[in-house]
C-alpha positions in Angstrom: 25.9 29.0 -14.3 23.0 28.4 -16.8 21.6 31.3 -18.7 17.8 31.8 -18.6 17.3 30.0 -22.0 19.5 27.1 -21.0 17.8 26.9 -17.6 14.4 26.7 -19.2 15.5 24.0 -21.6 17.0 22.1 -18.7 13.7 22.2 -16.9 11.9 21.0 -20.0 14.4 18.2 -20.4 14.1 17.2 -16.7 10.3 17.0 -17.1 10.7 14.7 -20.2 12.8 12.0 -18.6 9.9 10.2 -17.0 6.6 9.1 -18.4 4.1 9.6 -15.5 3.4 12.9 -13.8 3.2 12.2 -10.0 3.1 14.3 -6.9 6.1 15.3 -4.9 5.0 12.9 -2.1 4.9 10.1 -4.6 8.3 11.0 -5.9 9.5 11.0 -2.3 8.1 7.5 -1.9 9.7 6.3 -5.1 13.1 7.9 -4.5 13.3 6.6 -0.9 12.6 3.1 -2.2 15.0 3.4 -5.2 17.8 4.6 -2.9 17.8 1.3 -1.2 17.2 -0.7 -4.3 20.0 1.0 -6.2 22.3 -0.1 -3.3 21.3 -3.7 -3.6 21.1 -3.9 -7.4 23.7 -6.1 -9.1 24.3 -4.8 -12.6 26.5 -7.8 -13.5 23.5 -10.1 -12.9 20.7 -7.5 -13.8 18.8 -8.5 -10.7 18.3 -7.1 -7.3 20.2 -9.0 -4.6 17.9 -11.1 -2.4 16.1 -9.0 0.2 13.1 -11.2 0.8 12.1 -13.1 3.9 14.0 -15.2 4.9 17.2 -13.4 4.1 19.7 -15.4 2.1 23.4 -15.3 1.5 24.2 -14.7 -2.2 21.1 -15.2 -4.4 19.2 -12.6 -6.3 15.4 -12.1 -6.3 13.0 -12.0 -9.2 9.7 -10.3 -8.3 11.3 -7.2 -6.7 13.6 -6.8 -9.7 10.6 -6.3 -11.9 9.2 -3.7 -9.4 12.7 -2.0 -9.5 12.5 -1.9 -13.3 9.3 0.2 -13.0 11.3 2.7 -10.8 14.1 2.7 -13.3 11.8 3.5 -16.2 10.0 6.2 -14.3 13.3 7.8 -13.2 14.9 7.2 -16.6 18.3 8.8 -15.9 21.6 7.7 -17.3 21.4 4.0 -18.2 18.2 3.3 -16.2 16.2 2.3 -19.2 18.9 -0.1 -20.4 19.1 -1.7 -16.9 15.3 -2.1 -16.9 15.4 -3.8 -20.3 18.1 -6.2 -19.1 16.0 -7.1 -16.0 13.0 -7.8 -18.1 14.9 -10.0 -20.5 16.3 -12.0 -17.6 13.0 -12.5 -15.8 11.0 -13.4 -18.9 13.8 -15.7 -20.1 13.4 -17.8 -16.9 9.6 -18.0 -17.2 8.4 -21.6 -17.1 7.7 -22.9 -20.6 6.5 -26.4 -20.0 2.7 -26.2 -20.6 2.1 -29.6 -18.8 3.2 -28.5 -15.3 1.0 -26.7 -12.7 3.5 -23.8 -12.6 3.5 -23.1 -16.3 3.9 -19.4 -17.1 5.2 -18.7 -13.6 8.5 -17.0 -12.8 11.4 -18.1 -10.6 11.4 -16.9 -7.1 15.2 -16.4 -7.4 17.2 -17.1 -10.6 19.8 -19.4 -8.9 17.1 -21.8 -7.7 17.2 -25.4 -9.1 14.6 -26.3 -11.7 11.2 -26.7 -10.1 9.9 -30.3 -10.5 13.3 -32.0 -10.5 14.1 -34.7 -8.0 16.3 -32.3 -6.1 13.7 -29.5 -6.1 10.2 -30.9 -5.8 7.3 -28.6 -6.6 5.8 -27.2 -3.3 3.2 -24.6 -3.9 4.0 -21.3 -2.1 7.5 -22.5 -1.4 9.7 -23.7 -4.3 7.2 -21.9 -6.5 4.5 -19.3 -5.9 1.5 -19.1 -8.2 0.8 -15.5 -7.1 4.0 -14.4 -8.7 2.3 -14.8 -12.1 -0.1 -12.2 -10.9 2.4 -9.8 -9.3 4.9 -9.9 -12.2 2.2 -10.2 -14.9 0.4 -7.1 -13.7 3.7 -5.2 -13.3 4.5 -6.0 -16.9 1.1 -4.6 -17.9 2.0 -1.4 -16.1 5.4 -1.3 -17.8 3.8 -1.9 -21.3 1.1 0.8 -20.8 3.2 3.5 -19.3 6.8 3.0 -20.7 6.4 1.3 -24.1 8.0 4.4 -25.7 11.2 3.7 -23.8 11.3 0.0 -24.9 12.4 -1.5 -28.2 9.8 -3.2 -30.2 11.2 -6.7 -29.5 10.9 -6.0 -25.7 7.3 -4.8 -26.1 6.6 -8.1 -27.9 8.4 -10.1 -25.3 6.3 -8.5 -22.6 3.0 -9.3 -24.4 4.1 -12.9 -24.9 5.1 -13.2 -21.2 1.8 -11.8 -20.0 -0.1 -14.1 -22.3 1.8 -17.1 -21.0 1.4 -16.2 -17.3 -2.3 -15.6 -17.9 -2.6 -19.1 -19.5 -0.7 -20.5 -16.6 -3.0 -18.8 -14.1 -6.0 -20.4 -15.7 -4.6 -23.7 -14.4 -5.5 -22.6 -10.8 -8.6 -24.1 -9.2 -9.3 -23.7 -5.5 -9.1 -27.0 -3.7 -7.2 -28.7 -6.5 -3.5 -29.6 -6.3 -3.1 -27.7 -3.1 -4.2 -24.4 -4.6 -6.4 -22.0 -2.6 -7.4 -19.6 -5.4 -11.1 -18.9 -4.7 -12.9 -15.5 -5.4 -12.5 -14.8 -1.7 -8.7 -14.7 -2.0 -9.2 -11.1 -3.1 -5.8 -9.9 -4.0 -4.7 -12.9 -6.0 -8.1 -13.3 -7.7 -8.2 -9.7 -8.7 -4.7 -9.9 -10.2 -5.7 -12.9 -12.3 -9.0 -11.2 -13.3 -7.2 -8.0 -14.4 -4.4 -9.8 -16.3 -6.9 -12.1 -18.1 -9.1 -9.1 -19.1 -6.2 -7.0 -20.3 -4.4 -9.7 -22.2 -7.6 -10.9 -23.9 -8.3 -7.4 -25.1 -4.8 -6.5 -26.1 -4.3 -9.8 -28.0 -7.9 -10.2 -29.3 -8.2 -13.5 -27.4 -11.9 -14.0 -26.6 -11.3 -17.0 -24.3 -9.2 -14.7 -22.1 -11.6 -11.8 -22.1 -14.4 -14.3 -21.2 -12.3 -15.8 -18.4 -11.6 -12.3 -17.1 -15.3 -11.4 -17.2 -16.3 -14.6 -15.5 -13.7 -14.1 -12.7 -14.9 -10.5 -12.3 -18.5 -11.7 -11.9 -17.4 -14.2 -9.3 -15.6 -11.5 -7.4 -18.5 -9.0 -7.6 -21.0 -11.5 -6.3 -19.0 -11.6 -3.1 -17.9 -7.9 -2.9 -21.4 -6.5 -3.6 -23.0 -8.4 -0.7 -21.4 -6.0 1.8 -19.1 -3.7 -0.3 -16.1 -5.2 1.4 -13.2 -7.3 0.3 -13.6 -11.0 1.4 -9.9 -10.7 2.4 -10.9 -8.0 4.8 -8.9 -5.0 6.0 -5.4 -6.5 5.4 -2.7 -3.8 5.8 -0.7 -5.5 3.1 -3.3 -7.3 0.8 -5.9 -4.6 0.7 -3.1 -2.5 -0.8 -2.5 -5.2 -3.4 -6.2 -5.4 -4.3 -6.2 -1.6 -4.8 -3.2 -1.9 -7.0 -4.9 -4.5 -9.3 -8.1 -2.5 -9.4 -6.2 0.7 -10.3 -4.6 -1.1 -13.3 -8.2 -2.2 -14.2 -9.6 1.3 -13.8 -6.8 3.1 -15.7 -6.2 0.7 -18.6 -9.6 -1.1 -18.9 -12.0 1.6 -17.6 -13.0 2.7 -21.1 -13.5 -0.8 -22.4 -16.4 -3.3 -22.1 -14.4 -5.3 -19.6 -16.5 -6.2 -16.5 -13.7 -5.5 -14.1 -12.7 -2.3 -16.0 -16.3 -1.0 -15.8 -16.6 -1.7 -12.1 -13.0 -0.9 -10.8 -13.5 2.8 -10.0 -16.5 2.3 -7.8 -14.9 -0.7 -6.1 -11.9 1.4 -5.2 -14.1 4.1 -3.8 -16.1 1.6 -1.7 -12.9 0.0 -0.3 -11.6 3.4 0.7 -15.0 4.3 2.2 -14.6 1.7 4.9 -10.8 1.6 5.1 -10.7 5.3 5.8 -13.1 4.8 8.7 -10.8 2.2 10.2 -7.6 4.4 9.8 -6.6 6.3 12.9 -4.3 9.1 11.7 -3.1 9.7 15.3 -1.9 6.2 15.6 -1.0 5.7 11.9 -2.7 2.3 12.0 -5.7 0.6 10.5 -7.8 -0.5 13.5 -8.7 -4.2 13.5 -9.8 -6.7 12.8 -7.4 -7.9 10.2 -7.8 -11.0 8.1 -4.1 -11.1 7.2 -1.4 -8.9 8.7 2.4 -9.2 9.0 2.6 -7.5 12.3 0.8 -5.7 15.1 1.7 -2.1 14.6 2.0 -0.5 11.1 4.6 2.0 12.4 7.0 -1.0 12.8 6.3 -3.1 9.7 5.8 -2.2 6.0 2.2 -2.6 5.0 1.3 -1.7 1.4 -1.7 0.4 2.6 0.8 2.7 4.3 2.5 3.1 0.9 -0.8 4.2 -0.7 -1.4 6.7 2.1 2.1 8.1 1.8 1.6 8.5 -2.0 -1.8 10.1 -1.6 -0.8 12.4 1.2 2.7 12.3 2.8 5.2 10.1 4.6 4.3 11.8 7.9 0.6 10.8 7.4 1.6 7.1 6.9 4.3 6.6 9.6 5.2 8.0 12.9 8.7 6.5 12.8 12.2 7.9 12.9 14.0 4.7 12.1 15.0 3.9 8.5 12.2 1.9 6.8 14.6 -0.9 6.1 14.9 -1.6 9.9 11.2 -2.3 10.0 9.7 -5.8 9.8 8.6 -7.0 6.4 10.7 -4.3 4.9 11.0 -6.2 1.5 7.5 -5.0 0.7 8.9 -1.5 0.3 10.3 -2.7 -3.0 6.8 -2.4 -4.5 6.8 1.4 -3.8 7.7 2.4 -7.4 4.6 0.6 -8.7 2.4 2.4 -6.1 4.0 5.7 -6.8 3.5 5.5 -10.6 -0.2 4.6 -10.2 -0.8 7.1 -7.4 -1.7 10.2 -9.4 -4.5 8.4 -11.3 -5.6 6.6 -8.2 -6.0 9.9 -6.3 -8.5 11.1 -8.9 -10.8 8.2 -7.7 -10.5 9.1 -4.0 -12.9 11.5 -2.5 -12.0 14.6 -0.5 -13.9 13.1 2.5 -11.7 10.0 2.4 -8.5 12.0 2.1 -9.6 14.1 5.1 -10.1 11.0 7.2 -6.6 9.8 6.3 -5.0 13.0 7.4 -6.9 14.2 10.4 -8.9 12.4 13.1 -12.6 12.7 12.3 -13.8 12.0 15.9 -14.9 9.0 17.9 -17.0 6.6 15.9 -18.1 3.0 15.4 -17.9 1.1 12.1 -20.2 -1.9 11.6 -19.9 -4.2 8.5 -19.7 -7.7 7.2 -17.3 -9.8 5.1 -17.7 -13.2 3.6 -14.9 -15.6 2.5 -16.1 -19.0 1.5 -15.2 -21.8 1.7 -13.7 -21.0 5.1 -16.7 -19.0 6.3 -19.9 -20.9 6.9 -21.7 -17.6 7.1 -20.8 -13.9 6.8 -18.6 -12.4 9.5 -20.0 -9.6 11.6 -17.5 -6.8 12.1 -17.6 -4.0 14.7 -14.8 -1.5 15.3 -14.8 1.4 17.8 -12.3 4.1 17.0 -11.4 6.9 19.4 -8.4 9.2 19.4 -6.2 7.1 21.7 -7.8 3.7 21.8 -9.3 1.4 19.1 -11.2 -1.9 19.5 -12.0 -4.0 16.5 -13.5 -7.5 16.3 -15.3 -9.9 14.0 -17.7 -12.7 14.9 -17.2 -15.8 12.8 -18.1 -19.5 12.2 -15.5 -21.2 10.1 -14.4 -24.5 8.8 -10.8 -24.0 9.9 -8.7 -22.3 12.6 -6.9 -19.2 11.4 -9.3 -17.8 8.9 -9.3 -18.2 5.1 -5.5 -18.4 5.1 -5.5 -21.0 7.9 -2.8 -18.9 9.6 -3.4 -17.9 13.2 -0.2 -15.7 13.2 -1.8 -13.4 10.5 -5.5 -13.7 11.3 -6.4 -11.2 14.0 -10.1 -11.3 14.7 -10.0 -9.2 17.8 -7.5 -6.2 18.1 -7.1 -3.6 20.8 -4.6 -0.8 20.2 -3.7 2.3 22.2 -1.5 5.3 22.0 1.2 5.4 24.7 2.9 8.4 26.2 5.9 8.1 23.9 3.6 8.0 20.9 4.3 4.3 20.4 1.5 1.8 20.0 0.4 -0.8 22.5 -1.6 -3.8 21.3 -3.6 -6.7 22.7 -4.6 -9.2 19.9 -6.5 -12.4 20.2 -4.5 -15.4 18.8 -7.2 -17.6 17.3 -7.4 -21.2 18.4 -11.1 -21.9 17.8 -13.3 -22.1 14.6 -16.1 -19.9 16.0 -16.2 -16.6 17.9 -18.9 -14.3 19.1 -17.6 -10.7 19.7 -19.2 -7.7 21.2 -17.7 -4.2 21.2 -18.6 -1.0 23.0 -16.6 2.1 23.9 -13.9 0.9 26.2 -15.4 -2.7 26.3 -14.8 -6.0 24.6 -16.6 -9.3 25.2 -15.5 -12.6 23.5 -17.3 -15.9 23.6 -16.4 -19.3 22.2 -19.9 -20.8 21.3 -18.3 -24.2 20.5 -15.8 -24.1 23.4 -15.6 -26.1 26.6 -13.7 -26.3 29.8 -10.4 -27.0 27.9 -10.7 -23.7 25.9 -8.3 -20.9 26.3 -8.2 -17.3 25.3 -4.6 -16.4 24.2 -3.5 -12.9 23.5 -0.5 -11.2 22.0 0.4 -8.3 24.2 2.9 -5.6 23.3 6.1 -5.2 25.3 6.2 -1.9 27.2 8.1 0.9 25.6 11.7 1.8 26.4 12.0 3.3 29.9 8.9 1.6 31.3 8.6 -1.7 33.1 10.6 -4.4 31.4 8.7 -7.2 33.0 5.0 -7.8 32.8 3.9 -10.2 35.6 0.3 -9.0 35.8 -2.0 -6.9 33.6 -1.3 -4.0 36.1 2.2 -3.8 34.6 0.8 -2.9 31.1 1.9 0.7 30.1 -0.9 3.1 29.2 -4.0 1.0 29.6 -5.9 -0.2 32.6 -7.4 -3.7 31.9 -10.1 -5.3 34.0 -11.2 -8.9 33.2 -14.5 -10.7 33.8 -16.5 -13.4 32.3 -16.4 -17.2 32.9 -12.6 -17.5 32.7 -10.2 -17.4 35.5 -9.4 -13.7 35.6 -5.7 -14.3 36.5 -3.8 -15.2 33.3 -0.7 -17.1 32.6 1.9 -14.7 31.2 5.1 -15.6 29.4 7.5 -13.8 27.1 8.2 -14.5 23.4 11.4 -12.9 22.4 14.0 -12.5 19.7 16.7 -14.2 21.8 14.7 -16.3 24.2 11.6 -16.8 26.2 8.8 -19.4 26.1 8.0 -19.0 22.4 9.1 -17.5 19.2 8.4 -14.0 17.9 5.6 -13.5 15.3 6.5 -11.6 12.1 9.5 -10.1 13.9 7.4 -8.8 16.8 8.4 -9.6 20.4 5.4 -9.9 22.7 4.0 -11.2 26.0 1.8 -14.3 25.7 -1.3 -13.8 27.9 -3.5 -16.9 28.3 -6.8 -17.1 30.2 -8.1 -20.6 31.0 -11.4 -21.9 32.2 -11.8 -23.0 35.8 -11.3 -26.8 36.1 -14.4 -28.8 35.3 -16.4 -25.7 34.4 -19.6 -26.3 32.5 -19.9 -22.6 31.5 -19.6 -21.3 27.9 -16.1 -19.8 27.6 -16.4 -16.1 27.8 -14.0 -13.2 28.6 -15.1 -9.6 29.3 -12.7 -6.7 29.2 -13.1 -3.1 30.4 -10.4 -0.7 29.4 -9.3 2.7 30.6 -6.8 4.7 28.8 -4.2 6.0 31.2 -1.1 8.2 31.1 1.8 7.8 33.5 
C-alpha cells in the first residue's frame, strides 16, 4: 500500500501523463472510444483495422488511425506516444506527393489500396480518393502539433508541419464545379476545415499566400453565414459537429491572431449553438428536423457527431437514451473521432453559454423556431425553416426552390426537408420523414399540423415518406396509418388520402434500408387526371397505448 507521500506523488504523476485538462464526462467519451479502438488497433501495421462503411475483410484505415493517435497522446500511458508516432509516420509517408494531380497532398483512404490514378485504380472523387480527408487529417495534425508537440521528437514535429503545408496546397486545387468537385462556401464543414488549415499553416510557416487564401475563404463563408446566422449545411447531426470542430480549432489556436476565421470563430460557435440548442429535444435525445444531411432518422440509433459534443459538454445520458453498445449503432465508425472532440471539449465549453447548456440538459418548454439557410448554387433562394418542438412531438420543415433534387448534396437519402418525430411508450423514437423527389417545396408548420405543397408538381407527383417500424411488442405490420404506434395521423389535401404502403427491410421487402434503418415506405399519389396543385395536410395527435 502506498504511503501518503508516495500516494501524492502518484497523483501528480497521473496528472502529468496527458496534455489537456478535460472533464470526467469528456474522459468517459474518450475512454469508451479508445476501448474499441485499442481492440481494433494493429501494432504490427501501426494502423487501425478497417471499421468504415462499407466494412471490409483485411484492410486498415487511414483517417481513423490519426484520430486514434490523438487519443493515444492524450492518454499517454505505456507506449502510447510511440504508437502514435508510428501512426503519424505511416500516414504522412503515404501522402500524395505528385503536385500535378488533383489529389495532391491527400492521404490514402486505406494503406493497402492501389495507387490512385493508375489504370487499375482510376481517380474517382469521393470514392477511390476523398478530398475532404485532407481537411479531416490536416486539422487533426494541427491539433496534435498544438497540444502534444512536447511528446513528439523534433523530426516528427517538422514532418507534421510539412504534411499540413502539402495538404493545404493540395486543398487549394479544389474549385466547386470543376473536375467533379463540389467545394463551395455552402459546403460548410469541408470549407471551414480548408479555411482553418490555410489560415493556421500560413501563420505558422509565414506564408502570406496561405494566410490570404484562408482570409478569403473565411470572408466567403461569413458572407453566407451572416445572412441568417446559420450554417448553409443546415442542422446536420454529423456535419454541424464537424463545423464546430473546425471552428474550435480556429478559436483556440487562431483566436489571438489577425486571422479572419480566428477573430470570428468564437461568435460563430455561439450562434450555431443558439439555434441548435433550440432544436435539441433532451427528452428524445434528438435534433428536431429539418436536416440537410443526416445518416439516419433517430440519433439514439446512429452516431452523430453532435451527440459526441453534447456528451463531452454534459454527459452520455444527455446525449443518448440507449442501452446497446455504441458499436451496434448505425454509422458507428464516426465514434472514432471521439478523442478529438474530447480533447477540444474543455476549451469549447468556455464558449457555450449557460442558457445553451440548460437547453441541452432539460426541456425548456414548447416552442417554435423560425430561421433561414442558404446554400448556393443548389438554392435559387434562401430556404425558410420552421420547427415546432414539444415534449413528445417535434415537426420541422423547410421550404425550398432548388436546382437539383436532394439538396446541396444531391442525396435524397440524407436530405430530410420535413421531419416528424415522436416519443413512444417504450421511450423509443417514431419518425415520419419526407423523402424528397421534387426541386421545390412549400411547407407550413403549426402545433400538431404539417402542410406540404409541390408548387411545380402535377398529377404525376407523389409524396413519399419514410415511416419508422413499430417498436418491439407492438404491431409488426403496418397496413394503414391506424397501425402506427404512438401517433394518430389524419390526412387531407389534394392527394388521395389512402397511401400505398410497403416495407424496406434488412432481409427483404420492396426496397433497401437507408443508412441501416428499416422503415415502411408510405406514398401518397394524386387522383388520376387531377389538375390540382399537389398538397398534403397532416393533423397529428400524440397517443399512448
